[in-house]
C-alpha positions in Angstrom: 84.4 124.8 117.3 83.5 127.8 115.1 87.2 129.0 115.4 88.4 125.8 114.4 86.0 125.5 111.2 87.2 129.3 110.2 90.9 128.0 110.4 90.0 124.8 108.4 88.2 127.0 105.7 91.4 129.4 105.3 93.5 126.3 105.2 91.6 124.7 102.7 91.3 128.0 100.6 95.3 128.6 100.9 95.9 125.0 99.6 94.4 124.4 96.1 94.2 120.9 94.9 96.2 119.7 91.6 94.0 120.2 88.3 93.3 116.7 88.1 92.0 116.5 91.8 90.1 120.0 91.9 86.8 119.0 90.4 86.1 116.2 92.5 83.1 115.8 95.3 82.4 112.9 97.9 79.1 112.1 99.6 79.6 112.5 103.2 77.2 112.0 106.9 78.0 114.7 109.3 78.6 113.3 112.7 77.4 116.3 114.4 74.0 117.5 112.9 73.5 113.9 111.5 72.2 115.1 108.2 71.8 112.6 105.8 74.2 111.8 103.0 75.0 114.6 100.5 77.7 115.8 98.4 80.2 118.4 99.0 83.6 119.2 97.2 86.4 116.9 98.0 89.7 118.0 99.8 92.2 116.1 101.4 92.2 118.2 104.5 88.7 118.1 105.1 85.1 117.8 103.9 82.6 120.4 105.0 79.0 119.8 105.6 77.0 122.2 103.9 74.1 121.7 106.7 75.9 123.0 109.5 79.5 124.0 108.5 81.1 121.3 110.5 84.3 119.2 109.5 83.5 116.4 111.7 82.3 114.1 108.5 82.8 110.7 107.1 82.6 109.9 103.5 80.2 107.2 102.0 81.2 107.5 98.4 83.4 108.9 96.3 85.6 110.9 95.6 84.4 111.3 92.0 84.4 113.8 89.2 81.8 116.4 88.7 81.3 118.7 85.9 
């Protein structure tokens, strides 16, 4: 899965969001490491777990604006 995660990282980096969507975050839970809900930057391609790097996540709140 590490290769797939690198592919998604590259795809997200090469697909910028419109300015009105770029400063949004979501609260997610991870289906791989089962870490508790935490926030991460929103992207329509995928939302990365900050604990383990997986994209196998579920949004529990958001998206919402961050400063």
